[in-house]
Each structure stands twice: as C-alpha cells, then as structure tokens.
PQR file of N, CA, C, O and H, with PARSE charges and radii, in Angstrom:
ATOM      1  N   MET A   1      12.613   8.899   2.398 -0.4000 1.5000
ATOM      2  CA  MET A   1      13.719   8.484   1.293 -0.0000 2.0000
ATOM      3  C   MET A   1      14.281   8.377   0.542  0.5500 1.7000
ATOM      4  O   MET A   1      13.809   7.767  -0.418 -0.5500 1.4000
ATOM      5  N   THR A   2      15.660   8.890   0.466 -0.4000 1.5000
ATOM      6  CA  THR A   2      16.172   9.371  -0.474 -0.0000 2.0000
ATOM      7  C   THR A   2      17.029   8.863  -1.402  0.5500 1.7000
ATOM      8  O   THR A   2      18.028   9.406  -0.930 -0.5500 1.4000
ATOM      9  H   THR A   2      16.043   9.385   1.246  0.4000 1.0000
ATOM     10  N   VAL A   3      17.556   8.113  -2.572 -0.4000 1.5000
ATOM     11  CA  VAL A   3      18.461   6.741  -3.181 -0.0000 2.0000
ATOM     12  C   VAL A   3      19.008   8.549  -4.507  0.5500 1.7000
ATOM     13  O   VAL A   3      18.466   9.104  -5.463 -0.5500 1.4000
ATOM     14  H   VAL A   3      16.744   7.672  -2.956  0.4000 1.0000
ATOM     15  N   ASP A   4      19.808   8.678  -4.016 -0.4000 1.5000
ATOM     16  CA  ASP A   4      20.481   9.133  -5.124 -0.0000 2.0000
ATOM     17  C   ASP A   4      19.968  10.310  -5.385  0.5500 1.7000
ATOM     18  O   ASP A   4      20.187  10.887  -6.450 -0.5500 1.4000
ATOM     19  H   ASP A   4      20.249   8.228  -3.240  0.4000 1.0000
ATOM     20  N   GLY A   5      18.942  10.986  -4.076 -0.4000 1.5000
ATOM     21  CA  GLY A   5      18.151  12.143  -4.526 -0.0000 2.0000
ATOM     22  C   GLY A   5      16.735  11.698  -5.626  0.5500 1.7000
ATOM     23  O   GLY A   5      16.217  12.514  -6.390 -0.5500 1.4000
ATOM     24  H   GLY A   5      18.764  10.517  -3.211  0.4000 1.0000
ATOM     25  N   SER A   6      16.375  10.525  -5.514 -0.4000 1.5000
ATOM     26  CA  SER A   6      15.474  10.289  -5.910 -0.0000 2.0000
ATOM     27  C   SER A   6      14.455   9.745  -4.325  0.5500 1.7000
ATOM     28  O   SER A   6      14.719   9.046  -3.347 -0.5500 1.4000
ATOM     29  H   SER A   6      16.795   9.863  -4.894  0.4000 1.0000
ATOM     30  N   ALA A   7      13.001  10.673  -4.881 -0.4000 1.5000
ATOM     31  CA  ALA A   7      11.708   9.975  -4.288 -0.0000 2.0000
ATOM     32  C   ALA A   7      10.723   9.385  -4.485  0.5500 1.7000
ATOM     33  O   ALA A   7       9.710   9.185  -3.815 -0.5500 1.4000
ATOM     34  H   ALA A   7      12.786  11.241  -5.675  0.4000 1.0000
ATOM     35  N   ALA A   8      11.182   8.978  -5.857 -0.4000 1.5000
ATOM     36  CA  ALA A   8      10.836   8.505  -6.479 -0.0000 2.0000
ATOM     37  C   ALA A   8       9.915   6.715  -6.066  0.5500 1.7000
ATOM     38  O   ALA A   8      10.246   5.746  -6.748 -0.5500 1.4000
ATOM     39  H   ALA A   8      12.005   9.141  -6.401  0.4000 1.0000
ATOM     40  N   TRP A   9       8.938   6.560  -5.050 -0.4000 1.5000
ATOM     41  CA  TRP A   9       8.728   5.506  -4.142 -0.0000 2.0000
ATOM     42  C   TRP A   9       7.237   5.072  -4.898  0.5500 1.7000
ATOM     43  O   TRP A   9       6.290   5.720  -5.345 -0.5500 1.4000
ATOM     44  H   TRP A   9       8.670   7.348  -4.495  0.4000 1.0000
ATOM     45  N   THR A  10       7.562   3.636  -4.787 -0.4000 1.5000
ATOM     46  CA  THR A  10       5.655   3.705  -5.358 -0.0000 2.0000
ATOM     47  C   THR A  10       5.406   2.574  -4.508  0.5500 1.7000
ATOM     48  O   THR A  10       6.046   1.580  -4.164 -0.5500 1.4000
ATOM     49  H   THR A  10       8.331   3.110  -4.425  0.4000 1.0000
ATOM     50  N   PRO A  11       4.036   3.148  -4.237 -0.5600 1.5000
ATOM     51  CA  PRO A  11       3.001   2.531  -2.662  0.2800 2.0000
ATOM     52  C   PRO A  11       2.609   0.884  -2.797  0.5500 1.7000
ATOM     53  O   PRO A  11       1.603   0.746  -3.493 -0.5500 1.4000
ATOM     54  N   ALA A  12       3.010  -0.034  -2.437 -0.4000 1.5000
ATOM     55  CA  ALA A  12       2.372  -1.453  -2.734 -0.0000 2.0000
ATOM     56  C   ALA A  12       1.018  -1.367  -2.432  0.5500 1.7000
ATOM     57  O   ALA A  12       0.397  -1.854  -3.377 -0.5500 1.4000
ATOM     58  H   ALA A  12       3.827   0.079  -1.872  0.4000 1.0000
ATOM     59  N   VAL A  13       0.509  -1.103  -1.841 -0.4000 1.5000
ATOM     60  CA  VAL A  13      -0.935  -1.248  -1.944 -0.0000 2.0000
ATOM     61  C   VAL A  13      -1.457   0.568  -2.402  0.5500 1.7000
ATOM     62  O   VAL A  13      -1.212   1.412  -1.540 -0.5500 1.4000
ATOM     63  H   VAL A  13       1.013  -0.707  -1.073  0.4000 1.0000
ATOM     64  N   SER A  14      -2.109   1.029  -3.669 -0.4000 1.5000
ATOM     65  CA  SER A  14      -2.298   2.365  -3.370 -0.0000 2.0000
ATOM     66  C   SER A  14      -4.086   2.998  -2.707  0.5500 1.7000
ATOM     67  O   SER A  14      -5.163   2.785  -3.263 -0.5500 1.4000
ATOM     68  H   SER A  14      -2.308   0.343  -4.369  0.4000 1.0000
ATOM     69  N   SER A  15      -3.896   3.634  -1.644 -0.4000 1.5000
ATOM     70  CA  SER A  15      -5.015   3.762  -1.261 -0.0000 2.0000
ATOM     71  C   SER A  15      -5.446   5.692  -1.365  0.5500 1.7000
ATOM     72  O   SER A  15      -6.430   6.399  -1.149 -0.5500 1.4000
ATOM     73  H   SER A  15      -3.021   3.807  -1.192  0.4000 1.0000
ATOM     74  N   ILE A  16      -4.288   5.839  -1.740 -0.4000 1.5000
ATOM     75  CA  ILE A  16      -4.779   7.404  -2.750 -0.0000 2.0000
ATOM     76  C   ILE A  16      -3.883   7.499  -3.508  0.5500 1.7000
ATOM     77  O   ILE A  16      -3.644   6.479  -4.155 -0.5500 1.4000
ATOM     78  H   ILE A  16      -3.488   5.265  -1.916  0.4000 1.0000
ATOM     79  N   PRO A  17      -3.496   8.043  -3.622 -0.5600 1.5000
ATOM     80  CA  PRO A  17      -2.679   8.689  -4.829  0.2800 2.0000
ATOM     81  C   PRO A  17      -1.017   8.656  -3.829  0.5500 1.7000
ATOM     82  O   PRO A  17      -0.818   8.994  -2.662 -0.5500 1.4000
ATOM     83  N   GLY A  18      -0.393   8.299  -4.506 -0.4000 1.5000
ATOM     84  CA  GLY A  18       1.251   8.315  -3.679 -0.0000 2.0000
ATOM     85  C   GLY A  18       1.485   8.001  -2.091  0.5500 1.7000
ATOM     86  O   GLY A  18       2.345   8.613  -1.458 -0.5500 1.4000
ATOM     87  H   GLY A  18      -0.555   8.024  -5.454  0.4000 1.0000
ATOM     88  N   CYS A  19       0.656   7.000  -1.498 -0.4000 1.5000
ATOM     89  CA  CYS A  19       0.270   6.964  -0.267 -0.0000 2.0000
ATOM     90  C   CYS A  19      -0.680   5.556  -0.289  0.5500 1.7000
ATOM     91  O   CYS A  19      -1.660   5.173  -0.927 -0.5500 1.4000
ATOM     92  H   CYS A  19      -0.042   6.502  -2.012  0.4000 1.0000
ATOM     93  N   ASP A  20       0.173   5.021   0.766 -0.4000 1.5000
ATOM     94  CA  ASP A  20      -0.077   3.449   0.809 -0.0000 2.0000
ATOM     95  C   ASP A  20      -0.108   3.101   2.490  0.5500 1.7000
ATOM     96  O   ASP A  20       0.792   2.855   3.293 -0.5500 1.4000
ATOM     97  H   ASP A  20       0.969   5.333   1.285  0.4000 1.0000
ATOM     98  N   LEU A  21      -1.689   3.210   2.623 -0.4000 1.5000
ATOM     99  CA  LEU A  21      -2.367   3.712   4.163 -0.0000 2.0000
ATOM    100  C   LEU A  21      -2.399   2.235   4.931  0.5500 1.7000
ATOM    101  O   LEU A  21      -2.078   2.195   6.119 -0.5500 1.4000
ATOM    102  H   LEU A  21      -2.420   3.409   1.971  0.4000 1.0000
ATOM    103  N   ARG A  22      -2.768   1.098   4.275 -0.4000 1.5000
ATOM    104  CA  ARG A  22      -3.034  -0.162   4.406 -0.0000 2.0000
ATOM    105  C   ARG A  22      -1.741  -0.678   5.235  0.5500 1.7000
ATOM    106  O   ARG A  22      -1.841  -0.761   6.459 -0.5500 1.4000
ATOM    107  H   ARG A  22      -3.028   1.130   3.310  0.4000 1.0000
ATOM    108  N   THR A  23      -0.381  -1.067   4.513 -0.4000 1.5000
ATOM    109  CA  THR A  23       0.487  -1.666   4.744 -0.0000 2.0000
ATOM    110  C   THR A  23       1.835  -0.881   5.057  0.5500 1.7000
ATOM    111  O   THR A  23       2.715  -1.338   5.787 -0.5500 1.4000
ATOM    112  H   THR A  23      -0.300  -0.999   3.519  0.4000 1.0000
ATOM    113  N   HIS A  24       1.902   0.497   4.347 -0.4000 1.5000
ATOM    114  CA  HIS A  24       2.699   1.613   4.221 -0.0000 2.0000
ATOM    115  C   HIS A  24       4.361   0.786   3.543  0.5500 1.7000
ATOM    116  O   HIS A  24       5.527   0.970   3.891 -0.5500 1.4000
ATOM    117  H   HIS A  24       1.187   0.869   3.754  0.4000 1.0000
ATOM    118  N   THR A  25       3.819  -0.040   2.583 -0.4000 1.5000
ATOM    119  CA  THR A  25       4.960  -0.185   2.310 -0.0000 2.0000
ATOM    120  C   THR A  25       5.149   0.059   0.362  0.5500 1.7000
ATOM    121  O   THR A  25       4.362  -0.311  -0.509 -0.5500 1.4000
ATOM    122  H   THR A  25       2.872  -0.190   2.300  0.4000 1.0000
ATOM    123  N   TYR A  26       6.686   0.916   0.173 -0.4000 1.5000
ATOM    124  CA  TYR A  26       6.897   1.598  -0.709 -0.0000 2.0000
ATOM    125  C   TYR A  26       7.847   0.536  -1.595  0.5500 1.7000
ATOM    126  O   TYR A  26       8.182  -0.546  -1.114 -0.5500 1.4000
ATOM    127  H   TYR A  26       7.326   1.216   0.880  0.4000 1.0000
ATOM    128  N   SER A  27       8.218   0.935  -2.853 -0.4000 1.5000
ATOM    129  CA  SER A  27       9.371   0.366  -3.271 -0.0000 2.0000
ATOM    130  C   SER A  27       9.690   0.939  -4.522  0.5500 1.7000
ATOM    131  O   SER A  27       9.049   1.465  -5.433 -0.5500 1.4000
ATOM    132  H   SER A  27       7.945   1.814  -3.244  0.4000 1.0000
ATOM    133  N   MET A  28      11.001   0.650  -4.267 -0.4000 1.5000
ATOM    134  CA  MET A  28      11.858   1.897  -5.915 -0.0000 2.0000
ATOM    135  C   MET A  28      12.958   1.195  -6.655  0.5500 1.7000
ATOM    136  O   MET A  28      13.999   1.305  -6.008 -0.5500 1.4000
ATOM    137  H   MET A  28      11.521   0.223  -3.527  0.4000 1.0000
ATOM    138  N   VAL A  29      13.158   0.384  -7.980 -0.4000 1.5000
ATOM    139  CA  VAL A  29      13.249   0.035  -8.491 -0.0000 2.0000
ATOM    140  C   VAL A  29      14.952   0.282  -9.239  0.5500 1.7000
ATOM    141  O   VAL A  29      14.799  -0.588 -10.096 -0.5500 1.4000
ATOM    142  H   VAL A  29      12.312   0.295  -8.505  0.4000 1.0000
ATOM    143  N   LEU A  30      16.078   0.699  -9.455 -0.4000 1.5000
ATOM    144  CA  LEU A  30      17.021   1.661 -10.113 -0.0000 2.0000
ATOM    145  C   LEU A  30      18.082   0.598 -10.269  0.5500 1.7000
ATOM    146  O   LEU A  30      18.701  -0.273  -9.658 -0.5500 1.4000
ATOM    147  H   LEU A  30      16.202   1.406  -8.759  0.4000 1.0000
ATOM    148  N   THR A  31      17.880   1.368 -11.834 -0.4000 1.5000
ATOM    149  CA  THR A  31      18.927   0.039 -13.012 -0.0000 2.0000
ATOM    150  C   THR A  31      20.541   0.421 -13.152  0.5500 1.7000
ATOM    151  O   THR A  31      20.936   0.302 -14.312 -0.5500 1.4000
ATOM    152  H   THR A  31      17.377   2.075 -12.331  0.4000 1.0000
ATOM    153  N   PRO A  32      21.654   0.899 -12.106 -0.5600 1.5000
ATOM    154  CA  PRO A  32      22.037   1.820 -12.852  0.2800 2.0000
ATOM    155  C   PRO A  32      23.523   0.306 -13.890  0.5500 1.7000
ATOM    156  O   PRO A  32      23.708  -0.911 -13.898 -0.5500 1.4000
ATOM    157  N   SER A  33      24.370   2.067 -14.793 -0.4000 1.5000
ATOM    158  CA  SER A  33      25.514   1.030 -15.894 -0.0000 2.0000
ATOM    159  C   SER A  33      25.914   1.014 -15.629  0.5500 1.7000
ATOM    160  O   SER A  33      26.829   1.549 -16.255 -0.5500 1.4000
ATOM    161  H   SER A  33      24.220   3.056 -14.787  0.4000 1.0000
ATOM    162  N   ARG A  34      26.411   0.436 -14.098 -0.4000 1.5000
ATOM    163  CA  ARG A  34      27.663   0.258 -12.979 -0.0000 2.0000
ATOM    164  C   ARG A  34      28.011   0.090 -12.066  0.5500 1.7000
ATOM    165  O   ARG A  34      27.392   0.900 -11.377 -0.5500 1.4000
ATOM    166  H   ARG A  34      25.668   0.001 -13.589  0.4000 1.0000
ATOM    167  N   ALA A  35      28.555  -0.370 -11.535 -0.4000 1.5000
ATOM    168  CA  ALA A  35      28.753  -1.071 -10.331 -0.0000 2.0000
ATOM    169  C   ALA A  35      28.917   0.587  -9.161  0.5500 1.7000
ATOM    170  O   ALA A  35      29.886   1.344  -9.207 -0.5500 1.4000
ATOM    171  H   ALA A  35      29.058  -1.028 -12.095  0.4000 1.0000
ATOM    172  N   TYR A  36      27.928   0.732  -8.407 -0.4000 1.5000
ATOM    173  CA  TYR A  36      28.524   1.854  -7.545 -0.0000 2.0000
ATOM    174  C   TYR A  36      27.357   1.864  -6.487  0.5500 1.7000
ATOM    175  O   TYR A  36      26.262   1.306  -6.415 -0.5500 1.4000
ATOM    176  H   TYR A  36      27.141   0.116  -8.369  0.4000 1.0000
ATOM    177  N   GLN A  37      28.439   3.200  -5.285 -0.4000 1.5000
ATOM    178  CA  GLN A  37      27.398   2.831  -3.538 -0.0000 2.0000
ATOM    179  C   GLN A  37      26.600   4.203  -4.466  0.5500 1.7000
ATOM    180  O   GLN A  37      27.108   5.013  -5.240 -0.5500 1.4000
ATOM    181  H   GLN A  37      29.329   3.653  -5.343  0.4000 1.0000
ATOM    182  N   PRO A  38      25.175   4.042  -4.006 -0.5600 1.5000
ATOM    183  CA  PRO A  38      23.743   4.538  -3.635  0.2800 2.0000
ATOM    184  C   PRO A  38      24.201   5.795  -2.582  0.5500 1.7000
ATOM    185  O   PRO A  38      24.522   5.464  -1.441 -0.5500 1.4000
ATOM    186  N   VAL A  39      24.226   6.942  -2.878 -0.4000 1.5000
ATOM    187  CA  VAL A  39      23.768   7.897  -1.597 -0.0000 2.0000
ATOM    188  C   VAL A  39      22.451   7.724  -1.123  0.5500 1.7000
ATOM    189  O   VAL A  39      21.432   7.956  -1.773 -0.5500 1.4000
ATOM    190  H   VAL A  39      23.965   7.212  -3.805  0.4000 1.0000
ATOM    191  N   ILE A  40      22.528   7.195   0.345 -0.4000 1.5000
ATOM    192  CA  ILE A  40      20.965   7.122  -0.046 -0.0000 2.0000
ATOM    193  C   ILE A  40      20.877   7.667   1.769  0.5500 1.7000
ATOM    194  O   ILE A  40      21.616   7.391   2.715 -0.5500 1.4000
ATOM    195  H   ILE A  40      23.356   7.007   0.873  0.4000 1.0000
ATOM    196  N   ARG A  41      19.451   8.654   1.668 -0.4000 1.5000
ATOM    197  CA  ARG A  41      19.576   9.552   3.296 -0.0000 2.0000
ATOM    198  C   ARG A  41      17.886   9.297   3.063  0.5500 1.7000
ATOM    199  O   ARG A  41      16.894   9.239   2.336 -0.5500 1.4000
ATOM    200  H   ARG A  41      18.851   8.878   0.900  0.4000 1.0000
ATOM    201  N   ILE A  42      18.527   9.205   4.349 -0.4000 1.5000
ATOM    202  CA  ILE A  42      15.677   9.535   5.262 -0.0000 2.0000
ATOM    203  C   ILE A  42      16.505  11.001   5.204  0.5500 1.7000
ATOM    204  O   ILE A  42      17.636  11.464   5.356 -0.5500 1.4000
ATOM    205  H   ILE A  42      19.333   9.252   4.940  0.4000 1.0000
ATOM    206  N   VAL A  43      15.035  11.423   4.854 -0.4000 1.5000
ATOM    207  CA  VAL A  43      14.654  13.019   5.523 -0.0000 2.0000
ATOM    208  C   VAL A  43      12.976  13.235   5.982  0.5500 1.7000
ATOM    209  O   VAL A  43      12.109  12.451   5.597 -0.5500 1.4000
ATOM    210  H   VAL A  43      14.116  11.047   4.731  0.4000 1.0000
ATOM    211  N   GLY A  44      12.801  13.943   6.506 -0.4000 1.5000
ATOM    212  CA  GLY A  44      11.459  14.082   7.115 -0.0000 2.0000
ATOM    213  C   GLY A  44      10.539  14.985   6.252  0.5500 1.7000
ATOM    214  O   GLY A  44      10.691  15.677   5.245 -0.5500 1.4000
ATOM    215  H   GLY A  44      13.505  14.580   6.819  0.4000 1.0000
ATOM    216  N   ASP A  45       9.502  14.669   7.102 -0.4000 1.5000
ATOM    217  CA  ASP A  45       8.098  16.138   6.286 -0.0000 2.0000
ATOM    218  C   ASP A  45       7.851  17.066   7.671  0.5500 1.7000
ATOM    219  O   ASP A  45       7.166  18.069   7.867 -0.5500 1.4000
ATOM    220  H   ASP A  45       9.378  14.106   7.920  0.4000 1.0000
ATOM    221  N   GLY A  46       8.514  16.461   8.327 -0.4000 1.5000
ATOM    222  CA  GLY A  46       8.371  17.696   9.656 -0.0000 2.0000
ATOM    223  C   GLY A  46       7.162  17.521  10.837  0.5500 1.7000
ATOM    224  O   GLY A  46       6.512  18.150  11.672 -0.5500 1.4000
ATOM    225  H   GLY A  46       9.071  15.646   8.167  0.4000 1.0000
ATOM    226  N   ASP A  47       7.312  16.557  10.418 -0.4000 1.5000
ATOM    227  CA  ASP A  47       5.288  16.010  10.775 -0.0000 2.0000
ATOM    228  C   ASP A  47       6.135  15.122  11.823  0.5500 1.7000
ATOM    229  O   ASP A  47       6.836  14.390  11.123 -0.5500 1.4000
ATOM    230  H   ASP A  47       7.840  16.046   9.739  0.4000 1.0000
ATOM    231  N   LEU A  48       6.386  14.857  13.176 -0.4000 1.5000
ATOM    232  CA  LEU A  48       6.501  13.612  13.886 -0.0000 2.0000
ATOM    233  C   LEU A  48       5.280  12.503  14.402  0.5500 1.7000
ATOM    234  O   LEU A  48       5.407  11.295  14.599 -0.5500 1.4000
ATOM    235  H   LEU A  48       5.817  15.452  13.744  0.4000 1.0000
ATOM    236  N   SER A  49       4.369  13.141  14.509 -0.4000 1.5000
ATOM    237  CA  SER A  49       3.160  13.147  14.990 -0.0000 2.0000
ATOM    238  C   SER A  49       2.630  11.352  14.301  0.5500 1.7000
ATOM    239  O   SER A  49       2.120  10.487  15.013 -0.5500 1.4000
ATOM    240  H   SER A  49       4.266  14.123  14.349  0.4000 1.0000
ATOM    241  N   ASP A  50       3.016  11.151  12.401 -0.4000 1.5000
ATOM    242  CA  ASP A  50       2.312  10.527  12.513 -0.0000 2.0000
ATOM    243  C   ASP A  50       3.017   9.141  12.062  0.5500 1.7000
ATOM    244  O   ASP A  50       2.431   8.137  11.658 -0.5500 1.4000
ATOM    245  H   ASP A  50       3.430  11.853  11.823  0.4000 1.0000
ATOM    246  N   ASN A  51       4.843   9.376  12.276 -0.4000 1.5000
ATOM    247  CA  ASN A  51       5.510   8.689  12.792 -0.0000 2.0000
ATOM    248  C   ASN A  51       5.598   7.549  13.636  0.5500 1.7000
ATOM    249  O   ASN A  51       5.357   7.858  14.803 -0.5500 1.4000
ATOM    250  H   ASN A  51       5.319  10.192  12.604  0.4000 1.0000
ATOM    251  N   SER A  52       5.962   5.841  13.410 -0.4000 1.5000
ATOM    252  CA  SER A  52       5.982   4.502  14.214 -0.0000 2.0000
ATOM    253  C   SER A  52       7.377   4.920  14.406  0.5500 1.7000
ATOM    254  O   SER A  52       7.425   4.752  15.625 -0.5500 1.4000
ATOM    255  H   SER A  52       6.158   5.589  12.462  0.4000 1.0000
ATOM    256  N   ASN A  53       8.375   5.280  14.136 -0.4000 1.5000
ATOM    257  CA  ASN A  53       9.934   5.274  14.566 -0.0000 2.0000
ATOM    258  C   ASN A  53      10.465   3.432  14.105  0.5500 1.7000
ATOM    259  O   ASN A  53      11.420   2.899  14.669 -0.5500 1.4000
ATOM    260  H   ASN A  53       8.336   5.417  13.146  0.4000 1.0000
ATOM    261  N   ARG A  54      10.018   3.050  13.524 -0.4000 1.5000
ATOM    262  CA  ARG A  54      10.923   2.029  12.440 -0.0000 2.0000
ATOM    263  C   ARG A  54      10.739   2.303  10.816  0.5500 1.7000
ATOM    264  O   ARG A  54       9.916   3.150  10.468 -0.5500 1.4000
ATOM    265  H   ARG A  54       9.242   3.483  13.066  0.4000 1.0000
ATOM    266  N   MET A  55      11.226   1.847  10.188 -0.4000 1.5000
ATOM    267  CA  MET A  55      11.870   1.509   9.280 -0.0000 2.0000
ATOM    268  C   MET A  55      13.083   0.771   8.602  0.5500 1.7000
ATOM    269  O   MET A  55      14.239   1.184   8.513 -0.5500 1.4000
ATOM    270  H   MET A  55      11.895   1.159  10.470  0.4000 1.0000
ATOM    271  N   ARG A  56      12.599  -0.322   8.178 -0.4000 1.5000
ATOM    272  CA  ARG A  56      12.969  -0.981   7.514 -0.0000 2.0000
ATOM    273  C   ARG A  56      13.384  -1.378   5.942  0.5500 1.7000
ATOM    274  O   ARG A  56      12.607  -1.765   5.069 -0.5500 1.4000
ATOM    275  H   ARG A  56      11.660  -0.658   8.250  0.4000 1.0000
ATOM    276  N   ILE A  57      14.757  -1.185   5.833 -0.4000 1.5000
ATOM    277  CA  ILE A  57      15.249  -0.864   4.128 -0.0000 2.0000
ATOM    278  C   ILE A  57      16.305  -2.195   3.972  0.5500 1.7000
ATOM    279  O   ILE A  57      17.302  -2.450   4.647 -0.5500 1.4000
ATOM    280  H   ILE A  57      15.388  -0.871   6.543  0.4000 1.0000
ATOM    281  N   THR A  58      15.457  -3.274   2.330 -0.4000 1.5000
ATOM    282  CA  THR A  58      16.225  -4.378   2.163 -0.0000 2.0000
ATOM    283  C   THR A  58      16.461  -3.294   0.451  0.5500 1.7000
ATOM    284  O   THR A  58      15.805  -2.497  -0.219 -0.5500 1.4000
ATOM    285  H   THR A  58      14.647  -3.067   1.781  0.4000 1.0000
ATOM    286  N   VAL A  59      17.463  -3.781   0.434 -0.4000 1.5000
ATOM    287  CA  VAL A  59      18.332  -3.802  -0.930 -0.0000 2.0000
ATOM    288  C   VAL A  59      18.868  -4.981  -1.701  0.5500 1.7000
ATOM    289  O   VAL A  59      19.818  -5.665  -1.321 -0.5500 1.4000
ATOM    290  H   VAL A  59      17.996  -4.428   0.979  0.4000 1.0000
ATOM    291  N   SER A  60      18.124  -5.184  -2.914 -0.4000 1.5000
ATOM    292  CA  SER A  60      18.246  -6.994  -3.446 -0.0000 2.0000
ATOM    293  C   SER A  60      18.502  -6.487  -4.761  0.5500 1.7000
ATOM    294  O   SER A  60      18.412  -5.426  -5.377 -0.5500 1.4000
ATOM    295  H   SER A  60      17.352  -4.628  -3.223  0.4000 1.0000
ATOM    296  N   ARG A  61      18.864  -7.698  -4.945 -0.4000 1.5000
ATOM    297  CA  ARG A  61      19.577  -7.815  -6.314 -0.0000 2.0000
ATOM    298  C   ARG A  61      18.671  -8.571  -7.557  0.5500 1.7000
ATOM    299  O   ARG A  61      18.411  -9.774  -7.531 -0.5500 1.4000
ATOM    300  H   ARG A  61      18.937  -8.560  -4.444  0.4000 1.0000
ATOM    301  N   ILE A  62      18.329  -7.836  -8.424 -0.4000 1.5000
ATOM    302  CA  ILE A  62      17.155  -8.437  -9.163 -0.0000 2.0000
ATOM    303  C   ILE A  62      17.952  -8.995 -10.742  0.5500 1.7000
ATOM    304  O   ILE A  62      18.889  -8.593 -11.432 -0.5500 1.4000
ATOM    305  H   ILE A  62      18.540  -6.859  -8.445  0.4000 1.0000
ATOM    306  N   GLY A  63      16.862 -10.249 -10.809 -0.4000 1.5000
ATOM    307  CA  GLY A  63      18.071 -10.881 -12.084 -0.0000 2.0000
ATOM    308  C   GLY A  63      19.327 -11.252 -12.096  0.5500 1.7000
ATOM    309  O   GLY A  63      19.848 -11.633 -13.144 -0.5500 1.4000
ATOM    310  H   GLY A  63      16.101 -10.575 -10.249  0.4000 1.0000
TER
END
C-alpha cells in the first residue's frame, strides 16, 4: 500500500530488515502541513501465494 506515493512502512516487530514475519503489522506516520485527502493505493508484489486476502487499515489523528 502506498500513501501519497510513499511506501515507508515500519514493521511492528522486525523479524528481518523491513519485514514483520510474526504479526504482519506495519505503521506509517504522516505529518501534513495542512488538511488534505491523502491518496491511498493498494499495490502488490505479483506473488499472490503468500497473501491472506485480508487487510485492515486504520487512519488516526495523533495529538
């Protein structure tokens, strides 16, 4: 998934660099300078064999 073209996700538990093999949980913090509607896109790596067919996205205001 990309947000405004960025895929800078941080794994909750870093099993190997950039990957969370245990919880498959990732986060990204954006700090916009103004209110706007971010562009969110679902992108794939082309390998469907390792997908669970589930995705949960939570958008929260922090602060």
